[in-house]
N, C-alpha and C positions, 0 to 999 in steps of 0.2 A: 504493500500500500504506500502511496505517496505521503510525504510529509506535508499535510495540508496547511499547517501553520506557515511553513516556508513558501508553499505555493501561493497562498493568499498574499503574503508580503511581497513576493517577487512580481506577481501579476498586477497588484495595485501600483507598485513602483513603475512598472512598464507603462501603464495607462497614464499615470501622472506625468511621466517624461514626454509621452506622445502628445498629450494635451498642451504642455508647455511649448514643445518644439513646433507644434502646428499653429500656435497663436490663435486658438479658438476660445470661445466663451464657455463651451460646455459640451455635453454628450447627449445624444438621443438614441433610444433603442426601442424595438418593438416589444412591448410587455404582453406576451401571449398567454401568460398564466401557466406556461410549461416549464419543464426542468431547465432547459438551456437558457431561456431568457431570464429565468430567476437568477441563475448563477452570474450571468453577465450583468444584470442589474445591480446585484450586491457588490460585485467587484468595481463597477463603474462609479457607483455612489460613494464607495469607500475612497476612491481615487479623486473624484471630482464632485463636489457638492452640487454643482449645477448640472445634474443628470436628470433627464426627463424620460419617462417611459410612456409610450403611446399604446393604448389599448385599441385595437382595430378590428372589431367584429365585422364579419362579412358573410352574410347569408346563413351560415350554420348556427343552429340553435345552441350548440355547445359553446360557440364563440360568445354568445350573449349571456350564457348561464354560468357554468362552473369555471370556464376559462377566464372570463372577465372578473368573476368573484375571486379567483385565486390570484389574478394580477393585482387586484386591489389589496388583498391580504399581504402580498409581498411588499407592495408600496408602503402600506401602513407600518409593517414591522421594521422596515429599513429606512423609512423617511424619504422615499423617492417621490418626486413630483409626478403626478399622473394626469394624463389627458385622454379623452375618449373620442373617437370618430367612427361613425357607422359608414362603412364602405359599401354596404349592400346596394344602395341606389346607383353608385358609380359602376359597380360590376354589372348590374342589370342594364344600364345604359350602354355599356361597352358590348355586351352580348347582343343587345338589340341592334346596334350599329353593324356588328360583324355579320349578322345573318344576311345582309344584303351583298356581301362579297365572298362568303365562304360557308361551308357546312362544318360547324365546330364539332370536334370530338369531345368526349367527356374529359379526356386527359388534358386537352388544351384549355377547356373551360375551367378546370380545377386550378390550373396554373395562373389564371388571371388574378385571383386574390393575393397570392404572394407578391406578384409584381405591382399591384396597386398599393400594397403595404409599403414596399420599398420606395415607390414614387412618393408616398406620403412622408416617409422618414426623411428622404432627401429634400423634400420641399421645406420641411421644418428646419432641417440642418442648414440649408442654404439661406433661409430667412433669418436665422438666429445665430449664425456662425458657430455651428456645432459639428462634431464628428459623429458619423453613424457607426454604432457598434454592431458587429455581426454576432450571430448567436448559434452558428453551426458547430457541431462537434466532429471529432475524428471518425467515429463509427459511421455516421450518416454520409459524410464526405466520401468515405471509402467505397460505398455502394451507390453513390450518386443520388442519394435520397434528399434532394433539395431542388429548388426551382432556379434554373439558370436566369440570371438578371433579376431574380426575386430575392429570396432569403440568401441566395449565394452571393449577393452584392453587399459591400460594406467598405468602410474606410479602415477598420481594424477589427480583429477578432481575438479576444483574450482567452478563448477556450478551445480553439481549433485543434489543439494537440491532445485533447482529453477524450477518452472513450466514454460511452454512455455509462459504463460501470463506474468510471472515475467521477463522472458528473454527479452521480447519486452519492458517492462517498463524500465528495466535496460539499454537497448540499447538506448532508447530515452533519458534517463537521461545523457548518455555519448555522445550524439550527433553523434551516429554512422551513416554511410551513409544511406540515405533514401531508396536507391535501395535494400539494404539488408533487411531492416525492412518491406518494402512494398511487396516484391515478395512472391509468394506462396512457402512455404518450400518444398524442394525436395532433396532426397539423390542422385539424378541424376544417378540412377542405370540402367535406360533404357529410351528411348525417350518418352517424354510426362508424365513421372512419377511425381506425387506429393505425399507428405506424407499422407495428409488427405484422398485423393482418395484411396490410397493403403490400408490404415488402415480401411477405411469405417466409420470412426468417426472423428469428429472435435477435434482440440486441446482444444477448449472451453469446450466441453463435457467431455473430459478426465480430464481436470483440475477441473471441477465441481464435478466429481466422487471422485477424490483424496481429495478434500476439503470438501466433504459432502454437496455440494450444489445441487440445482435442475438442471437437464440437460434440454437442449432446444429441443432435438429431441426424438421422441418416439423410444424406443428400444435401445437408445444410452447407457444407463447405463448397460444394460445386455451385450451389445457387448464389452464395455470397460472391464467389469469384466470377460467375457469369455476370452478375449485376455490376461488379467492379469494372470488368473489361468492356461492358457495353456502355458505360457512362464516362469513359476516359475523355470524351470530347468536352464534358462539363468540368473536368479537373485540370485540363491543360489550357494554356492561353489560346485565344482565338487565332485562327490561321490568318496570316497576312502574306502578301505577294513577296515582299523583300524581307 
């Protein structure tokens, strides 16, 4: 297990230095009520008092319910300024406009919300001279479980090297709200969606493959590697001519 006291101190120092060198007024992050955004919010607030978390529900009932509630719990416990914006009408307007030029797949439609959220964060950041904090972890990056130019976009990410197992360990060390730690992780992209169900593999097996350990489920390693190989375009820089 990592030394989370030292991890906390080192990551806070990293963020403090970045804020100072960037000559910004503060930080903004998407406060989804989930495990990753919780850890990022705690670290950023400890490093920069002018940290704002934006709660951005979009269509999914869970967004408006338990996720928003957990986001508020986190903000209250750690003194993080919170703002809320309902992106549902924006998503509906985009889908309505798109129907005139293409037939949307369910996958493409699901990715609209993460991209709208990142547009929102950068609009706030640009208007208030803030940095956008990313909230992606190592496990999800390895299998490409993020939206390109959505939650995969940010100015810095203080947790990108941590597996999901380590995210939970860190949150327990920091005494984060139990409701965030105990609920099934979900991007809330549609009703009933959970991350592990959508990926078809558990976070435990993803972490095992990353760390070279034995997986618990037959075929899990092959599925993790298949997802990794098929998502390399999301992990590598965009192609350019020169």
